[in-house]
C-alpha positions as a Markdown table, in Angstrom:
| # | Residue | x | y | z |
|---|---|---|---|---|
| 1 | Unk | -4.2 | -13.7 | -17.1 |
| 2 | Unk | -1.7 | -13.2 | -14.1 |
| 3 | Unk | -1.5 | -9.9 | -12.1 |
| 4 | Unk | 2.1 | -8.4 | -12.3 |
| 5 | Unk | 3.2 | -7.5 | -8.7 |
| 6 | Unk | 4.7 | -4.1 | -8.6 |
| 7 | Unk | 7.7 | -3.7 | -6.4 |
| 8 | Unk | 7.5 | 0.2 | -5.4 |
| 9 | Unk | 9.4 | 2.3 | -2.7 |
| 10 | Unk | 7.4 | 4.9 | -1.0 |
| 11 | Unk | 8.1 | 8.2 | 1.1 |
| 12 | Unk | 5.5 | 9.2 | 3.8 |
| 13 | Unk | 6.1 | 12.5 | 5.5 |
| 14 | Unk | 5.3 | 12.2 | 8.9 |
| 15 | Unk | 2.4 | 14.4 | 10.3 |
| 16 | Unk | 1.0 | 14.8 | 6.5 |
| 17 | Unk | -1.8 | 13.4 | 4.8 |
| 18 | Unk | -0.3 | 10.6 | 2.5 |
| 19 | Unk | -1.7 | 9.6 | -0.8 |
| 20 | Unk | -0.1 | 7.4 | -3.5 |
| 21 | Unk | -1.7 | 5.8 | -6.8 |
| 22 | Unk | -0.1 | 3.1 | -8.7 |
| 23 | Unk | -1.9 | 1.3 | -11.7 |
| 24 | Unk | -1.6 | -2.6 | -11.7 |
| 25 | Unk | -1.5 | -4.4 | -15.1 |
| 26 | Unk | -1.6 | -8.3 | -15.9 |
| 27 | Unk | 0.6 | -10.3 | -17.8 |
| 28 | Unk | -0.6 | -8.8 | -21.2 |
| 29 | Unk | 0.0 | -5.2 | -19.9 |
| 30 | Unk | -3.7 | -4.5 | -19.7 |
| 31 | Unk | -5.0 | -2.8 | -16.5 |
| 32 | Unk | -6.5 | -4.9 | -14.0 |
| 33 | Unk | -10.4 | -4.7 | -13.2 |
| 34 | Unk | -10.4 | -4.7 | -9.5 |
| 35 | Unk | -14.4 | -4.8 | -9.3 |
| 36 | Unk | -15.4 | -7.3 | -6.7 |
| 37 | Unk | -11.8 | -7.4 | -4.8 |
| 38 | Unk | -11.0 | -6.2 | -1.6 |
| 39 | Unk | -7.7 | -5.3 | -0.2 |
| 40 | Unk | -5.5 | -5.0 | 2.8 |
| 41 | Unk | -2.2 | -3.0 | 3.5 |
| 42 | Unk | 0.3 | -2.9 | 6.4 |
| 43 | Unk | 3.7 | -1.5 | 7.3 |
| 44 | Unk | 5.9 | -2.7 | 9.9 |
| 45 | Unk | 9.5 | -1.9 | 10.8 |
| 46 | Unk | 10.6 | -5.4 | 9.9 |
| 47 | Unk | 8.6 | -8.3 | 8.6 |
| 48 | Unk | 8.6 | -10.0 | 12.2 |
| 49 | Unk | 7.6 | -6.7 | 14.1 |
| 50 | Unk | 4.5 | -7.2 | 16.4 |
| 51 | Unk | 3.7 | -3.4 | 16.0 |
| 52 | Unk | 1.8 | -2.6 | 12.4 |
| 53 | Unk | 0.4 | 0.5 | 10.7 |
| 54 | Unk | -2.4 | 0.1 | 8.7 |
| 55 | Unk | -2.5 | 1.9 | 5.0 |
| 56 | Unk | -6.2 | 2.6 | 3.4 |
| 57 | Unk | -6.6 | 0.8 | 0.1 |
| 58 | Unk | -8.9 | 1.7 | -2.4 |
| 59 | Unk | -9.1 | -0.2 | -6.0 |
| 60 | Unk | -10.6 | 0.7 | -9.3 |
| 61 | Unk | -11.8 | -1.0 | -12.4 |
| 62 | Unk | -9.2 | 0.6 | -14.1 |
| 63 | Unk | -6.6 | -0.9 | -12.3 |
| 64 | Unk | -5.6 | 2.2 | -10.0 |
| 65 | Unk | -4.5 | 1.1 | -6.5 |
| 66 | Unk | -4.5 | 4.0 | -4.1 |
| 67 | Unk | -3.0 | 3.7 | -0.7 |
| 68 | Unk | -3.6 | 6.4 | 2.1 |
| 69 | Unk | -3.3 | 7.5 | 5.6 |
| 70 | Unk | -4.5 | 10.7 | 7.3 |
| 71 | Unk | -2.2 | 13.3 | 8.9 |
| 72 | Unk | -3.1 | 12.3 | 12.5 |
| 73 | Unk | -2.2 | 8.9 | 11.8 |
| 74 | Unk | 0.9 | 9.6 | 9.9 |
| 75 | Unk | 2.0 | 11.9 | 12.8 |
| 76 | Unk | 2.1 | 8.7 | 15.1 |
| 77 | Unk | 4.6 | 7.0 | 13.0 |
| 78 | Unk | 8.2 | 6.9 | 14.0 |
| 79 | Unk | 10.4 | 8.1 | 11.5 |
| 80 | Unk | 12.8 | 5.4 | 9.7 |
| 81 | Unk | 12.4 | 2.5 | 7.2 |
| 82 | Unk | 9.6 | 0.1 | 7.2 |
| 83 | Unk | 8.4 | -2.7 | 4.7 |
| 84 | Unk | 4.8 | -3.0 | 3.3 |
| 85 | Unk | 2.8 | -5.2 | 0.9 |
| 86 | Unk | -0.7 | -4.9 | -0.3 |
| 87 | Unk | -2.8 | -8.0 | -0.6 |
| 88 | Unk | -6.0 | -8.3 | -2.9 |
| 89 | Unk | -8.5 | -10.9 | -2.3 |
| 90 | Unk | -10.9 | -11.9 | -5.1 |
| 91 | Unk | -14.4 | -13.0 | -5.1 |
| 92 | Unk | -13.5 | -16.6 | -4.6 |
| 93 | Unk | -11.2 | -15.6 | -1.7 |
| 94 | Unk | -7.7 | -16.0 | -3.7 |
| 95 | Unk | -5.3 | -14.0 | -2.0 |
| 96 | Unk | -2.5 | -12.4 | -4.1 |
| 97 | Unk | 0.0 | -9.9 | -3.2 |
| 98 | Unk | -0.1 | -7.1 | -5.5 |
| 99 | Unk | 2.3 | -4.6 | -4.3 |
| 100 | Unk | 5.4 | -4.7 | -2.0 |
| 101 | Unk | 8.3 | -2.5 | -0.9 |
| 102 | Unk | 10.0 | -0.2 | 1.4 |
| 103 | Unk | 8.2 | 2.9 | 3.1 |
| 104 | Unk | 10.7 | 5.5 | 4.3 |
| 105 | Unk | 9.0 | 7.9 | 7.0 |
| 106 | Unk | 10.5 | 11.2 | 7.1 |
| 107 | Unk | 10.3 | 13.0 | 10.6 |
| 108 | Unk | 8.3 | 15.9 | 10.9 |
| 109 | Unk | 9.5 | 19.6 | 12.0 |
| 110 | Unk | 6.3 | 21.7 | 12.1 |
| 111 | Unk | 3.9 | 20.4 | 14.8 |
């Protein structure tokens, strides 16, 4: 079984609570059981940027990966285009990239 990496572009509205759910499947199109996995996710203006923002990651045994960021944190992100990825680590410390893409941060008007 190999996990199928998802390439997904996201929109994050500045100053709001961000939540995105994605189901990850394997090469047999079966959902991945993420029991025992941990995950990390960041986004940056460019791949080589020193400044990064962290997305909270929750993973389920039904293959659902939830990315989130609270409204206070999204308010501190400058609007624009960013790149992101999500890396998962299994119990044997094998790291795989399960998601990647572009996050577009739209500017907040209401403050």
